[in-house]
N, C-alpha and C positions, 0 to 999 in steps of 0.2 A: 504494500500500500504506500501511497505517496507520503512523504514526511509531513505535508500540511494536513493530511487526513488524521495523522496521529495527534497533531496539536489540537485540531478541532474536536477530536474524540474526547480529549480531556475536558473540553468545555461543553460538549454535547453528548450526554451518556448514551443516547439512542444511536449515535453514529456507528459505533462498533457493532451493534446488533444488526443494523441494516446492511453492513458491508462484510460481515464475517463469513457469509456463505459464498463470497466470491474469492476463490483462491488467487493468490498472487501469481501462481504458476499459470502460464497461458493455456496450458493443456489440462488445467485442473478438472477434476471429475466431480464437481458439485452436481448433485442430482436435481432434476426438476421438482421432485417432491420437497427437497430442502428449501428450494426457492419459494414454493408456495407457502410453506410454513412460516417463512420469515418476511412475508410481505409487510411493508409499512402499513399502519392502520388506515391511512387515507387512501390506500390503493385497493382495499378490500371492502366491498359493501357489507359483508357479513360481520366485520369487526367495527363498523361505524355505529356510533350511538344514535345518530339521527339520519334517516333516509330522506334524500331529496324527493320532492313530490313528482317531478317530471324529469324526462331525459335531459331537457335543456338545463334545468337547475342542477342536475347531476354533473353535466359537462362543465357548467360554470363553477361548481364547487371544486371539481377536480383541477380546473385551471388555477383557481385561487389558492389551493392547498400547496404548501411547501413540499418539495421533493423529499426533504428530510426535516422533520419537525425540529424547530429551534435553530436551524441553520439556513442562512439566506441562500436562495437558489443560485445566486451569482457565485457563491463559494462551491455549492454542490456540483454545479455544471462546469464552471470555468476553472476550478482549481483541483477538483477531485476526479470527476468522471472523464474530463478531457485528457487526463494523464494515464488512464488505465490502458493496459494492453488490449488489442482488438478483441480477443476471445473473451476476456473478462467483461469488456463493455457490451458485447453481444448478450452475455448472460444477464447483465443489468437491465437490458431492454425487456427481458421477459418478466420483470417484476410487475409492471403495470403500464397502462397507456401513457401516463404522464412522463414516466422515465423514458419510454420509447420515443415519444414525441420530442422531448428535450434533446435526445441524443441522435436524432435523425435529420436535423436541419443541415443544409449544406455548409453554413458557416461553422457549425459545431464540428462537422466531419473534417473540414479543411484544417481547423485549429487542432483537432485530434491528430491528424496526419503530421502536422508540423511538430508536434510534441514527441512523436515516435523516434526512437534512435535508428540510425542507419547501421545495420549490423552485417558483418561478413556473411556471405551466402555460402552454405555448404549443402551437400545432399548425400544421402546414404542409400546404397543399393541393398535391398533386402532379398537375400537369395535362399533358395531351397536347393541344396546340392550345387550344381553349376548353373542353375537357371535363375535369372533375375525375375522376381515376382512383383516387386513394387519398389517405389522410391520415395523417400522422405525428404521434404524441403525444410531446411533448417537455417534460421537466422542465428548465428553463433553469438549468444548473449553472454559476454564475458564481463559485464559490468559488476561493480562492487555490490554485494548484498544478494546476488543471484546464486542460489545453491548450485553446487557442482553438477548434480544430476539434471538440473534444469537448463544448463548452458547449452546443451545439445538437444533441446526439446523441439520436435518437429511442429511446424504450423500447418502442414498439409501432407497428405500421402497420395501419390498417383499410382495407378495400376499399370501405366504405360512406362516402359523403360526399355532401352536406355533413353536418357534424357540429357540434353545439353543446353545449359543456359547461355544465351548469346547476348543479352542486354537486360538491364534493369532500369526502370524509370517510374517514380512515384508509386511504388508498390506493385507495379506490373512487371512480369517476367516474359521476355521474348525467348521462346524455346524452340529447339529442333527436336522433334519427336522420333520415335522408333520407326514410324512408317514413312520417313523421309518428307514430312510436312513441317511447316512452321506454324507455331501456335502462340497465342497470347493468353496468359492466365493471371489471376489475382488470387494468391493463396489465402488471403484473409477473408475474402467474400466467396471464395470457391467458384469463381466465374472462369470459364474456359471457352475459347473459340479458335477456330483455325483461320489462318490468313489466306487471302485469295491465292490461287495457284498462279505463279508468275514464272513461266519457263525461262531458265537461264539467269534468274535473279537470286541474289544472296543478300539478306539483311545485314546492314552495318550498324544499325542502332535504332532506338525508338525514343521519341522526345515529345514534349508538349510545346506547341507553337504559341508563344505568349500573346501575340496580337489577336489571334482568333480563338484561342482556347482549344484548338484541335490537337489530337494526338496523331503524330505522323511517323511514318516508317521511312528510314533512309536506306536505299537499296543500291547495290551495284549490279549492273546487268552486263553479261557477256554479249559480245556481238554474235549474232546468229546468221548474218548474211549481209549483202551489200546495200540493201534497200534502207530508206530512212527509218522505217519502222523496226528494223533489225539491228540498228546501231547500238553499240555498247556505251557504257558511261554510268553516271550516277543519277538516280531518280528519287523522287519523293512521292509517297503514297499517303493520302489522307485516310486514316482508318475509319471505316463505316460510311464513307462517302459514295461508294459505288463507282467512283471515277477511276480511270486508268492512271498509272503512275506518270508523273510529270518530270521531264528531263531537266536537270540543272547543270549538265555538262560534267566537267572534271573527270576526264577519262582515266587519270592516273590514280583514282581512288581504289583501284584494284589492289594496291599494296596494303590496304587496310583490312583485307579479308583475313579472318581468323585471329585478328588482334583485338583484345578486349578494350572497350572504351570506358571512359569515366566522364560523367556529366558534371561540369564545374563552371559556375558563373555563366550559365546559359549557353554553354558550348560543349559539344562532344569532343573529347581529347583522345588521341591515339599516339602511342610511341612505338615505332618499330625498332627492334634491336639493331645496334650498330649503325644507327641513323643519327644525323646531327640535328634533327628537327622533330618537333611535336606537331602533328597535324590537328588543327582545330576546325570544327564545323560550327558556325554561329547558328543556333537554332531559331533566331529571330529573323536575320537577313537571309538565311539559308545559303551562305557563302563559306567557302573554305579559306583558311589562312594558315600560316606557319608561325611557330615560335621556337626560339633556340632552346636547346638543352644545355645543362651546365657543362658537360663534357661529352665527347663521343665515347659511348660505352662499347668497348671491344670485347668480344667473347663473353658477353654477360647477358643475363636474363633481367629485364627491367619491368618495373611495375609502377603505375601511376596511382596515387591515392590523394585523399583530402584530409587535412587536420586543421582544426581551428580556423577555418576559412582560408587556408592556404593550400596551394597545389604542391604536392610532393612527388618525387621520383626516387625509387630505390633500385639499386643495381646489384646483382649477385655475381661475383667472380667465382666461377666454378673451381678453377684450379687452386686458387688461394683460399677458398672458403671464407671470403670477405664480402660483407654487404656494406655499401655506401648509401647514405640517405641524404638527399638534397631537398631543400624547401625553397619555393619561389618567394623570397622576401618582398619583392616588388613585381607583381604579376604583369602589370602593364608595361613596365620597362624591361621585363624579362631578366631580372636580377636574381641569381640563385646563391644560396649559401649551403656549404657542406656541413650538415648538422652532426652526423654520426659516421663513424668508421668502425664497424663491428666485425670482430674475428669470431667465427662460429666454431665451436668444438665438434666438428662433424664426426671425426673419428670416435670420440667418446660417446656421442649420441647414437651413432650407428651401432656401436657395440651393445648399447642398452635397448634400442628400439627398432633395429633393423635397417633396411635399405633406405637411403635418403632419396626422395623424389625431388630432383632439382627444379622441376616446374611447379612443385607444390609449396610455394612460399609467397608470403604477402606481408604487408605492413599495415597495421591498424592502430587506431587511437584507443587507449584504455580510458576507463571512467575518470581517472585522476588527471587526464590531460597529457599523459606520457605515451610514447610509442611502444608497441609490442610487435614482435615478429611471429607469424604463424608459419610453422614448418611441418611438412608431411614426411613422416618416416614409416614406411610399410603401413600397418594398420593404426598408426598413432598420429595424433595431431598435437603438436607441441607449441607452447607459448614460451618465447625467449625474450628477455629484456635487452636493452641497448648495451649492456655489459657482456652480452653473450651467455648469460646465466639462465638456466631453465626455471621458469616460473610455475608452469602447470603442464600436465600431460593428460590426454584423453585417448583411451583405447576404444576403437570402434571399427569393426570390420566393414568394408565396403564404403568407407568414407571418401568423398570426393571434394576437393577444394576448388572454389571458383575465385575469380578476382573481382567479383561484383559484390555490392552491398544491397540489402533489402530493407526498405523503409516502408513498413506495412501501412495500408490504407483501407478504410471502409467507404471511401468516396465512390459514388455510383458514376460510372462512365457510360455515356449515352451511345457510344459507338459499338459496344459489345453485342447487343442484339442484332445489329446489322451484319455481323460477321458470320462466316459459315460454321455450322454445327455448334451453335452457341448453346451452352448448358450452364446451369447453376446447381451446385451441390449434387452433381451426378458424374458418371464416368467421364473422364478418367480419374476424378477424385474418388477416394475410398472413404 
């Protein structure tokens, strides 16, 4: 529970009673029967001392009643409910119509999304023998106060695998599925839909176009012939519009294929290894530009990330087992500063945890504002600090690490129903 709820609980005795049935664990197993037993008095007609004479009076009384007796709605809604994890908030909606109404407005959902942490995205393949039966989508919650067992708690399970995350934006995941199709899903709302079949096209990223509010897909299309309709290049598809992709040129965007992007300051950013530039796609003007990297990383695996509003790049020197971390101190002027030079005890960690996956590394911000490295060794996920010391280890067979973050959202997107094979809370979700 949020710290503010603890403070208000001391001033408002009923607060703990009303919220105790909602586990802080996102995947909590609170039963519907316990929810019914703990309805606030104003939410249940059976417990009210006086019954309104008409439905209109009942509705008026419900609107006038406080969500939590003795606590202003401004605090209940905008300080407590807005900070709950998505699954806990969905359980709160089941309490009564007043709670559902208060937590379903677009303003509330946007504020709720803004309060959610951007967590490293992992997934786990669940196997029976050598066969993959399902896949868990996991936002790795390594914040202070989160129990170790809950740090790898899944937010959704899919029956379709293998699965490859290709981009993440506003709680949406762009995925490549096992039947060679591209799909978009929201793990929090359990919405899923396939993208239109576009021969010869590969998604580079998904983004929100701020001038229109539309969600758009950035595509690279291979040339399929000499005609104007068969030319290759970069295209933009407005999701749910029913319109064909629009060409924006930039034929050299082919180099961005298979490189994960990061959305930072309204731009998609890519960095190709051993390249002296970062490619940036402005999601407002829909134009490409370049920015310098601090150094040319030779024979290294690089990773872009964000911390405290700054763009960062980490590079891993395989041979020397050294990670260098640079931060853009002045993004506009492209001024970089070398923050860390970390020597990893790869031999020691390999002896304890198995084979090191050189592609399975990333840099994330911890809850106290410091950086941590995530490293993949065999079936282990390790947290290592900037001194090269092991902080935590997690054993999980079938664990896959991505370079994306998931910031969950319950905001309803109007484009979903217009896409192919649109479903909610149905297959491929389990």
